[in-house]
Backbone as numpy.savetxt, mean C-alpha at the origin, in Angstrom:
# Nx Ny Nz CAx CAy CAz Cx Cy Cz
-10.55 5.94 -13.33 -9.24 5.52 -13.80 -9.18 3.99 -13.80
-8.71 3.41 -14.89 -8.59 1.96 -14.94 -7.32 1.51 -14.23
-7.28 0.21 -13.91 -6.10 -0.33 -13.26 -4.87 -0.19 -14.15
-5.06 -0.38 -15.46 -3.94 -0.25 -16.39 -3.41 1.17 -16.42
-4.32 2.14 -16.45 -3.89 3.55 -16.45 -3.18 3.90 -15.15
-3.71 3.41 -14.04 -3.08 3.70 -12.75 -1.70 3.08 -12.67
-1.57 1.82 -13.12 -0.27 1.15 -13.10 0.75 1.92 -13.92
0.32 2.43 -15.07 1.25 3.18 -15.92 1.71 4.45 -15.21
0.80 5.14 -14.53 1.17 6.35 -13.80 2.18 6.03 -12.70
1.89 4.97 -11.96 2.77 4.60 -10.86 4.15 4.24 -11.38
4.20 3.44 -12.44 5.49 2.99 -12.97 6.28 4.11 -13.62
5.60 5.15 -14.05 6.31 6.35 -14.54 6.79 7.20 -13.37
6.46 6.77 -12.17 6.80 7.47 -10.93 6.21 8.87 -10.88
4.98 8.96 -11.38 4.21 10.17 -11.15 3.71 10.15 -9.71
3.45 11.30 -9.16 2.97 11.39 -7.79 1.56 10.84 -7.67
1.36 9.90 -6.77 0.02 9.42 -6.45 -0.14 9.44 -4.93
-1.31 9.88 -4.49 -1.60 10.01 -3.06 -2.83 9.18 -2.74
-2.70 8.36 -1.72 -3.79 7.46 -1.36 -4.23 7.61 0.07
-5.27 6.86 0.40 -5.82 6.87 1.75 -5.88 5.44 2.26
-5.74 5.29 3.56 -5.67 3.97 4.19 -6.97 3.67 4.92
-7.54 2.51 4.66 -8.80 2.14 5.28 -8.61 0.90 6.15
-9.00 1.00 7.41 -8.88 -0.11 8.35 -10.23 -0.69 8.75
-11.31 0.03 8.46 -12.64 -0.37 8.91 -13.43 -1.06 7.80
-14.25 -2.02 8.19 -15.17 -2.67 7.26 -16.41 -1.79 7.16
-16.30 -0.76 6.34 -17.33 0.27 6.24 -17.42 0.72 4.78
-18.06 -0.07 3.92 -18.07 0.24 2.48 -18.63 1.61 2.15
-19.65 2.05 2.86 -20.23 3.37 2.56 -19.22 4.47 2.86
-18.56 4.36 3.99 -17.51 5.33 4.30 -16.37 5.27 3.32
-15.99 4.05 2.93 -14.90 3.87 1.97 -15.26 4.50 0.64
-16.51 4.34 0.21 -16.93 4.96 -1.05 -16.83 6.47 -0.99
-17.23 7.06 0.12 -17.15 8.52 0.26 -15.70 8.99 0.25
-14.82 8.25 0.90 -13.40 8.60 0.87 -12.87 8.50 -0.56
-13.25 7.45 -1.27 -12.75 7.25 -2.63 -13.22 8.34 -3.58
-14.33 8.98 -3.26 -14.86 10.06 -4.09 -14.25 11.42 -3.76
-13.36 11.46 -2.78 -12.87 12.75 -2.29 -11.61 13.24 -2.98
-11.12 12.49 -3.96 -10.00 12.99 -4.74 -8.70 12.23 -4.63
-8.64 11.19 -3.80 -7.43 10.38 -3.70 -7.24 9.55 -4.96
-5.99 9.28 -5.28 -5.68 8.46 -6.46 -5.97 6.98 -6.20
-5.76 6.54 -4.99 -6.04 5.16 -4.62 -6.51 5.10 -3.18
-7.18 4.03 -2.86 -7.55 3.72 -1.48 -7.04 2.32 -1.19
-6.28 2.17 -0.11 -5.71 0.88 0.27 -6.50 0.30 1.44
-6.97 -0.92 1.25 -7.68 -1.64 2.31 -6.68 -2.49 3.08
-6.69 -2.38 4.40 -5.70 -3.06 5.22 -6.23 -4.41 5.71
-5.78 -5.47 5.05 -6.19 -6.82 5.45 -5.21 -7.47 6.41
-4.15 -6.74 6.78 -3.19 -7.26 7.75 -3.55 -6.80 9.16
-3.57 -5.49 9.38 -3.90 -4.96 10.70 -5.30 -4.36 10.77
-5.97 -4.22 9.65 -7.30 -3.65 9.64 -8.35 -4.64 10.15
-9.58 -4.15 10.27 -10.68 -4.94 10.82 -11.59 -5.39 9.67
-10.97 -5.99 8.66 -11.66 -6.30 7.42 -11.49 -7.78 7.09
-12.59 -8.51 7.01 -12.57 -9.89 6.53 -12.69 -9.92 5.02
-12.82 -11.15 4.46 -12.83 -11.23 3.00 -14.08 -10.58 2.41
-15.23 -10.76 3.04 -16.44 -10.12 2.55 -16.29 -8.60 2.57
-15.71 -8.09 3.66 -15.47 -6.66 3.75 -14.50 -6.16 2.71
-13.49 -7.00 2.41 -12.52 -6.64 1.38 -13.21 -6.51 0.02
-14.04 -7.49 -0.30 -14.75 -7.47 -1.57 -15.68 -6.26 -1.66
-16.45 -6.00 -0.59 -17.38 -4.87 -0.60 -16.63 -3.54 -0.61
-15.48 -3.50 0.04 -14.68 -2.28 0.01 -14.16 -1.97 -1.38
-13.72 -3.00 -2.10 -13.25 -2.80 -3.47 -14.39 -2.38 -4.39
-15.58 -2.95 -4.18 -16.75 -2.52 -4.94 -17.04 -1.04 -4.68
-16.93 -0.64 -3.42 -17.20 0.75 -3.06 -16.19 1.70 -3.69
-14.94 1.29 -3.71 -13.90 2.13 -4.33 -14.17 2.27 -5.83
-14.51 1.15 -6.48 -14.81 1.19 -7.91 -16.00 2.10 -8.20
-16.97 2.14 -7.28 -18.15 2.97 -7.49 -17.81 4.45 -7.54
-16.65 4.81 -7.00 -16.25 6.21 -7.02 -15.97 6.69 -8.44
-15.55 5.77 -9.29 -15.25 6.12 -10.68 -13.93 6.81 -10.88
-13.15 6.99 -9.81 -11.88 7.71 -9.96 -10.73 7.02 -9.26
-10.90 6.69 -7.98 -9.82 6.05 -7.23 -9.69 4.58 -7.60
-8.51 4.03 -7.36 -8.21 2.62 -7.60 -8.05 1.93 -6.25
-8.51 0.69 -6.16 -8.44 -0.06 -4.92 -7.23 -0.96 -4.83
-6.46 -0.83 -3.76 -5.32 -1.69 -3.47 -5.57 -2.41 -2.15
-4.81 -3.46 -1.89 -4.94 -4.21 -0.64 -3.57 -4.46 -0.03
-3.44 -4.13 1.25 -2.27 -4.62 2.00 -2.68 -6.00 2.53
-2.08 -7.05 1.95 -2.48 -8.41 2.28 -1.94 -8.81 3.65
-2.47 -9.89 4.18 -2.10 -10.28 5.53 -0.72 -10.92 5.63
-0.24 -11.50 4.53 1.04 -12.19 4.57 1.55 -12.42 3.16
2.84 -12.67 3.05 3.46 -12.99 1.76 3.20 -14.45 1.45
1.99 -14.71 0.98 1.52 -16.06 0.72 0.61 -16.02 -0.49
0.72 -17.00 -1.40 -0.08 -16.95 -2.63 -1.59 -16.93 -2.40
-2.06 -17.52 -1.30 -3.50 -17.59 -1.08 -4.12 -16.22 -0.79
-3.68 -15.48 0.24 -4.29 -14.15 0.44 -3.99 -13.18 -0.69
-2.83 -13.31 -1.32 -2.52 -12.44 -2.45 -3.48 -12.72 -3.60
-3.67 -14.00 -3.93 -4.56 -14.36 -5.01 -6.00 -13.97 -4.72
-6.44 -14.14 -3.48 -7.82 -13.78 -3.14 -8.04 -12.27 -3.26
-7.08 -11.48 -2.85 -7.22 -10.02 -2.98 -7.30 -9.62 -4.45
-6.47 -10.23 -5.27 -6.49 -9.90 -6.70 -7.77 -10.41 -7.36
-8.21 -11.60 -6.98 -9.45 -12.13 -7.54 -10.65 -11.25 -7.18
-10.58 -10.60 -6.02 -11.67 -9.71 -5.59 -11.68 -8.39 -6.35
-10.62 -8.13 -7.11 -10.59 -6.93 -7.93 -9.56 -5.90 -7.54
-8.64 -6.22 -6.62 -7.59 -5.27 -6.27 -6.70 -5.01 -7.47
-6.33 -3.76 -7.65 -5.44 -3.39 -8.74 -3.98 -3.61 -8.38
-3.74 -4.00 -7.16 -2.38 -4.27 -6.72 -2.36 -4.63 -5.25
-1.24 -5.15 -4.81 -1.10 -5.54 -3.41 0.16 -4.93 -2.82
0.09 -4.66 -1.53 1.23 -4.26 -0.73 1.51 -5.43 0.20
2.69 -6.01 0.09 3.00 -7.26 0.78 3.90 -6.96 1.98
3.48 -7.32 3.19 4.24 -6.95 4.38 5.48 -7.82 4.60
6.38 -7.29 5.43 7.49 -8.05 6.00 8.36 -8.74 4.95
8.77 -7.98 3.95 9.71 -8.50 2.96 11.13 -8.32 3.49
11.83 -9.42 3.68 13.15 -9.39 4.31 14.30 -9.70 3.37
14.02 -10.39 2.26 15.07 -10.80 1.34 14.59 -10.67 -0.09
15.53 -10.74 -1.01 15.18 -10.70 -2.43 14.37 -11.92 -2.82
14.64 -13.07 -2.22 13.86 -14.27 -2.52 12.40 -14.09 -2.09
12.18 -13.46 -0.95 10.81 -13.21 -0.51 10.11 -12.23 -1.45
10.84 -11.22 -1.91 10.26 -10.28 -2.87 9.90 -10.99 -4.16
10.76 -11.88 -4.63 10.48 -12.63 -5.85 9.25 -13.52 -5.69
9.08 -14.09 -4.49 7.90 -14.92 -4.22 6.63 -14.08 -4.27
6.68 -12.87 -3.76 5.51 -11.98 -3.81 5.16 -11.64 -5.25
6.15 -11.34 -6.05 5.92 -11.04 -7.46 5.30 -12.24 -8.16
5.85 -13.41 -7.92 5.34 -14.62 -8.57 3.89 -14.88 -8.22
3.50 -14.59 -6.99 2.12 -14.82 -6.56 1.14 -13.89 -7.26
1.64 -12.79 -7.82 0.79 -11.80 -8.50 0.72 -12.02 -10.01
1.49 -12.93 -10.54 1.59 -13.09 -11.99 1.14 -14.49 -12.42
0.35 -14.52 -13.50 -0.04 -15.80 -14.07 1.14 -16.43 -14.79
1.16 -17.79 -14.90 2.22 -18.45 -15.65 2.25 -17.96 -17.10
3.42 -17.95 -17.71 4.69 -18.46 -17.18 5.47 -17.44 -16.33
4.91 -16.24 -16.15 5.62 -15.22 -15.40 5.58 -15.45 -13.90
4.61 -16.26 -13.42 4.48 -16.48 -11.99 3.68 -17.72 -11.69
3.06 -17.75 -10.50 2.37 -18.96 -10.05 0.91 -18.68 -9.70
0.39 -17.51 -10.04 -0.99 -17.18 -9.69 -1.95 -18.17 -10.37
-2.88 -18.69 -9.59 -3.86 -19.62 -10.13 -4.91 -18.86 -10.93
-5.29 -19.41 -12.09 -6.24 -18.72 -12.96 -7.67 -18.98 -12.48
-8.22 -18.01 -11.81 -9.60 -18.06 -11.35 -10.00 -16.63 -11.07
-10.05 -15.79 -12.11 -10.09 -14.34 -11.91 -11.34 -13.82 -11.23
-12.46 -14.58 -11.21 -13.65 -14.19 -10.48 -14.05 -12.75 -10.82
-14.20 -11.89 -9.82 -14.66 -10.53 -10.08 -13.63 -9.73 -10.87
-12.37 -9.99 -10.67 -11.34 -9.19 -11.34 -11.46 -9.26 -12.85
-12.06 -10.33 -13.38 -12.20 -10.47 -14.83 -13.05 -9.36 -15.42
-13.86 -8.71 -14.60 -14.71 -7.64 -15.10 -13.93 -6.38 -15.40
-12.71 -6.26 -14.86 -12.02 -4.99 -15.01 -10.51 -5.10 -15.15
-9.92 -6.21 -14.77 -8.47 -6.38 -14.89 -8.24 -7.68 -15.65
-7.97 -7.60 -16.90 -7.89 -8.78 -17.74 -9.19 -8.91 -18.53
-9.76 -10.14 -18.70 -9.38 -11.42 -18.06 -8.18 -12.10 -18.70
-7.68 -11.55 -19.80 -6.50 -12.14 -20.41 -5.34 -12.13 -19.41
-4.71 -13.28 -19.17 -3.64 -13.33 -18.16 -2.52 -12.33 -18.42
-2.15 -12.15 -19.68 -1.09 -11.20 -19.97 -1.47 -9.78 -19.61
-2.73 -9.40 -19.89 -3.20 -8.07 -19.53 -3.19 -7.88 -18.01
-3.64 -8.92 -17.30 -3.66 -8.83 -15.84 -2.24 -8.72 -15.29
-1.32 -9.48 -15.84 0.07 -9.39 -15.39 0.62 -7.98 -15.55
0.25 -7.33 -16.65 0.75 -5.97 -16.91 0.09 -4.94 -16.01
-1.16 -5.18 -15.63 -1.92 -4.16 -14.91 -1.73 -4.20 -13.40
-1.45 -5.38 -12.85 -1.41 -5.53 -11.40 -0.08 -5.04 -10.83
-0.16 -4.24 -9.80 1.02 -3.71 -9.12 1.37 -4.55 -7.90
2.66 -4.65 -7.61 3.09 -5.36 -6.41 4.19 -4.55 -5.72
3.91 -4.24 -4.44 4.86 -3.51 -3.60 5.30 -4.42 -2.46
6.57 -4.36 -2.13 7.09 -5.07 -0.97 7.36 -4.09 0.16
6.94 -4.45 1.37 7.14 -3.55 2.50 8.52 -3.73 3.13
9.17 -2.63 3.37 10.43 -2.60 4.10 10.13 -2.05 5.50
10.27 -2.91 6.50 9.85 -2.52 7.85 10.60 -3.29 8.94
11.63 -4.04 8.57 12.39 -4.82 9.54 13.88 -4.53 9.40
14.62 -4.94 10.42 16.08 -4.79 10.36 16.66 -5.56 9.19
16.19 -6.78 8.98 16.69 -7.61 7.88 16.30 -7.02 6.53
15.07 -6.56 6.42 14.64 -5.97 5.15 15.46 -4.75 4.80
15.76 -3.91 5.78 16.57 -2.73 5.52 17.99 -3.12 5.13
18.54 -4.12 5.78 19.90 -4.57 5.46 19.99 -5.11 4.04
18.90 -5.67 3.54 18.89 -6.28 2.20 18.18 -5.42 1.17
17.94 -4.15 1.48 17.04 -3.36 0.64 17.55 -3.19 -0.79
18.86 -3.10 -0.97 19.37 -2.92 -2.33 19.10 -4.15 -3.18
19.29 -5.34 -2.62 19.00 -6.57 -3.35 17.50 -6.74 -3.58
16.70 -6.37 -2.58 15.24 -6.46 -2.73 14.76 -5.55 -3.85
15.28 -4.34 -3.89 14.85 -3.37 -4.90 15.20 -3.82 -6.31
16.19 -4.69 -6.45 16.60 -5.17 -7.77 15.78 -6.36 -8.25
14.78 -6.79 -7.48 13.98 -7.96 -7.83 13.17 -7.70 -9.10
13.30 -8.58 -10.07 12.58 -8.43 -11.33 11.08 -8.48 -11.10
10.36 -7.54 -11.70 8.91 -7.51 -11.61 8.35 -6.76 -10.42
9.18 -6.39 -9.47 8.71 -5.63 -8.32 8.49 -4.18 -8.74
7.31 -3.64 -8.44 7.00 -2.28 -8.87 7.50 -1.23 -7.90
7.64 -1.58 -6.64 8.09 -0.57 -5.70 8.28 -1.13 -4.31
8.86 -0.31 -3.46 9.00 -0.61 -2.04 8.12 0.36 -1.26
7.55 -0.14 -0.19 6.63 0.66 0.62 7.08 0.56 2.07
7.39 1.70 2.64 7.90 1.73 4.01 6.76 1.73 5.01
6.84 0.81 5.98 5.97 0.84 7.14 6.70 1.59 8.24
6.42 2.87 8.44 7.26 3.69 9.33 7.25 3.27 10.79
6.12 2.77 11.29 6.08 2.40 12.70 7.01 1.23 12.98
6.91 0.17 12.16 7.78 -0.99 12.36 9.24 -0.65 12.04
9.45 0.19 11.03 10.83 0.56 10.69 11.47 1.35 11.83
10.69 2.19 12.50 11.22 2.92 13.65 11.68 1.96 14.74
10.91 0.91 14.98 11.34 -0.10 15.95 12.57 -0.84 15.46
12.63 -1.09 14.15 13.74 -1.85 13.57 15.07 -1.13 13.70
15.03 0.21 13.71 16.29 0.96 13.84 16.58 1.32 15.29
15.84 0.72 16.22 16.18 0.86 17.63 15.24 1.68 18.47
14.11 2.10 17.92 13.17 2.91 18.69 12.45 2.10 19.75
12.19 2.72 20.88 11.41 2.06 21.92 9.93 2.11 21.60
9.57 3.01 20.70 8.21 3.13 20.19 8.31 3.83 18.84
7.24 3.82 18.05 7.31 4.51 16.76 7.59 6.01 16.87
7.27 6.60 18.02 7.47 8.04 18.20 8.74 8.38 18.97
9.61 7.42 19.19 10.84 7.64 19.97 11.72 8.69 19.28
11.94 9.86 19.90 12.74 10.91 19.25 14.23 10.59 19.16
14.70 9.62 19.95 16.14 9.34 19.96 16.63 8.67 18.68
15.71 8.15 17.86 16.14 7.45 16.64 15.83 8.25 15.38
15.58 9.54 15.54 15.21 10.37 14.39 16.27 10.31 13.30
17.53 10.43 13.67 18.61 10.42 12.67 18.68 9.06 11.96
18.63 7.98 12.74 18.71 6.65 12.15 17.51 6.37 11.26
16.34 6.83 11.68 15.13 6.62 10.90 15.20 7.39 9.59
15.62 8.65 9.65 15.74 9.45 8.43 16.76 8.84 7.47
17.85 8.31 8.02 18.87 7.66 7.17 18.28 6.42 6.50
17.43 5.70 7.22 16.80 4.51 6.65 15.87 4.90 5.51
15.12 5.98 5.66 14.25 6.45 4.58 15.05 6.77 3.33
16.17 7.44 3.52 17.02 7.80 2.39 17.57 6.54 1.72
17.96 5.58 2.53 18.51 4.34 1.96 17.48 3.61 1.10
16.25 3.53 1.58 15.19 2.86 0.81 14.89 3.64 -0.46
14.75 4.95 -0.33 14.48 5.77 -1.52 15.59 5.65 -2.55
16.82 5.68 -2.10 17.95 5.58 -3.04 17.99 4.21 -3.72
17.66 3.16 -2.99 17.61 1.82 -3.59 16.55 1.76 -4.67
15.42 2.40 -4.43 14.37 2.46 -5.45 14.84 3.25 -6.67
15.43 4.41 -6.43 15.91 5.23 -7.54 16.93 4.49 -8.39
17.83 3.76 -7.74 18.88 3.05 -8.46 18.33 1.96 -9.36
17.14 1.46 -9.03 16.56 0.37 -9.80 15.33 0.79 -10.60
15.02 2.07 -10.59 13.92 2.58 -11.39 12.55 2.14 -10.93
12.41 1.85 -9.64 11.10 1.45 -9.11 10.58 2.53 -8.16
9.37 2.34 -7.69 8.66 3.36 -6.93 9.05 3.33 -5.45
9.25 4.49 -4.89 9.47 4.63 -3.45 8.17 5.07 -2.81
7.61 4.21 -1.96 6.34 4.51 -1.31 6.47 4.51 0.20
5.52 5.17 0.86 5.59 5.25 2.31 4.22 5.58 2.88
3.99 5.10 4.07 2.77 5.40 4.83 3.01 6.66 5.65
2.00 7.51 5.76 2.13 8.76 6.51 0.93 8.94 7.43
1.18 9.42 8.62 0.11 9.58 9.59 -0.76 10.79 9.31
-0.19 11.81 8.67 -0.92 13.06 8.43 -0.59 13.62 7.06
-1.39 14.57 6.61 -1.11 15.24 5.36 0.18 16.02 5.39
0.51 16.60 6.54 1.77 17.34 6.66 2.97 16.42 6.45
2.91 15.24 7.06 4.01 14.29 6.88 4.05 13.80 5.44
2.88 13.57 4.84 2.83 13.13 3.44 3.49 14.16 2.53
3.22 15.43 2.76 3.83 16.48 1.95 5.35 16.48 2.10
5.82 16.23 3.31 7.25 16.17 3.56 7.89 15.00 2.80
7.20 13.86 2.78 7.74 12.69 2.08 7.75 12.92 0.57
6.72 13.55 0.06 6.69 13.85 -1.38 7.83 14.78 -1.75
8.08 15.77 -0.91 9.18 16.70 -1.17 10.53 16.01 -1.12
10.61 14.88 -0.37 11.87 14.15 -0.23 12.07 13.11 -1.34
11.14 13.02 -2.28 11.34 12.14 -3.42 10.50 10.88 -3.45
9.65 10.69 -2.46 8.71 9.57 -2.51 7.56 9.95 -3.44
7.10 9.00 -4.26 6.05 9.32 -5.23 4.74 8.59 -4.97
4.74 7.67 -4.02 3.56 6.86 -3.71 3.36 6.97 -2.21
2.40 7.80 -1.79 2.29 8.15 -0.38 0.85 7.97 0.08
0.69 7.24 1.18 -0.63 7.02 1.77 -0.81 7.90 3.01
-2.04 8.33 3.21 -2.41 9.08 4.41 -3.40 8.22 5.19
-3.19 8.11 6.48 -3.98 7.12 7.21 -4.43 7.63 8.55
-5.47 7.01 9.03 -6.40 6.09 8.41 -7.79 6.48 8.82
-8.81 5.78 8.28 -10.18 6.15 8.59 -10.48 6.01 10.08
-9.98 4.97 10.72 -10.24 4.77 12.15 -9.62 5.87 12.98
-8.37 6.22 12.70 -7.68 7.26 13.45 -8.35 8.62 13.22
-8.69 8.91 11.97 -9.29 10.21 11.67 -10.70 10.33 12.26
-11.42 9.22 12.33 -12.75 9.23 12.95 -12.63 9.61 14.42
-11.69 8.98 15.10 -11.50 9.29 16.52 -11.03 10.72 16.72
-10.07 11.16 15.89 -9.56 12.53 16.02 -10.66 13.56 15.82
-11.49 13.34 14.80 -12.56 14.29 14.52 -13.59 14.30 15.65
-13.92 13.12 16.15 -14.90 13.04 17.25 -14.38 13.77 18.48
-13.12 13.55 18.82 -12.54 14.23 19.98 -12.51 15.75 19.79
-12.16 16.18 18.58 -12.08 17.61 18.31 -13.43 18.29 18.45
-14.46 17.66 17.88 -15.79 18.26 17.97 -16.29 18.27 19.41
-15.98 17.22 20.16 -16.38 17.18 21.56 -15.70 18.29 22.34
-14.40 18.49 22.09 -13.67 19.54 22.80 -14.24 20.92 22.45
-14.60 21.11 21.20 -15.19 22.39 20.80 -16.52 22.62 21.48
-17.34 21.57 21.51 -18.66 21.69 22.15 -18.51 21.98 23.64
-17.62 21.29 24.30 -17.43 21.50 25.74 -16.88 22.90 26.01
-16.10 23.40 25.08 -15.53 24.72 25.27 -16.54 25.83 25.27
-17.76 25.56 24.76 -18.80 26.59 24.74 -19.64 26.58 26.00
-19.44 25.58 26.87 -20.27 25.47 28.08 -19.82 26.46 29.14
């Protein structure tokens, strides 16, 4: 799938399901990308991936021939955003968006002039996204993360930002933002669910994509049923540990 085709699917708000990668492990990333996910997101904020790993991870995703590579950048700053796009990312997920002005800045960093401020140095991305600036502007997706008290309070204005393709909920931080003592705090279930509805409704009102991170496939299915169309399942590091523990427990159980 090309970046342009993927962007069109996302903007039509068709269901897309992705996987989250935190490890600098291109071979593993390639195998995940071949397993049927629509996209694979590389985590450059909390993941263990440097720029070389980011580039090799995107190459591995492209080698799958089906999934599209996205990057959760480290900050809402033109430099990491531009570097991720230059490496060939089909879009970015930008963390900690608190205001409409911050969302507009993220959009501008993803677009070449006159639509934005992205510096023209397409590097590897020229092989598959563009190289014509207008084509790249049309193909590249930009999501703003809603994960703070301020971001939730301003979500309706953020969702109305011109050029923003969607909002992406970081559930762990959002749980803390609505008063949780931890992401798993059961006392904030009602407030957390209300926050999800508020973000989804803001997206619906502005015709943009409602996205969310999910810890398991069961949770992902629940979010899809609730109207989210861009859902990630995470992550390689967590699943590696879970699988290792499960197999160990099974082996010990036979002793």
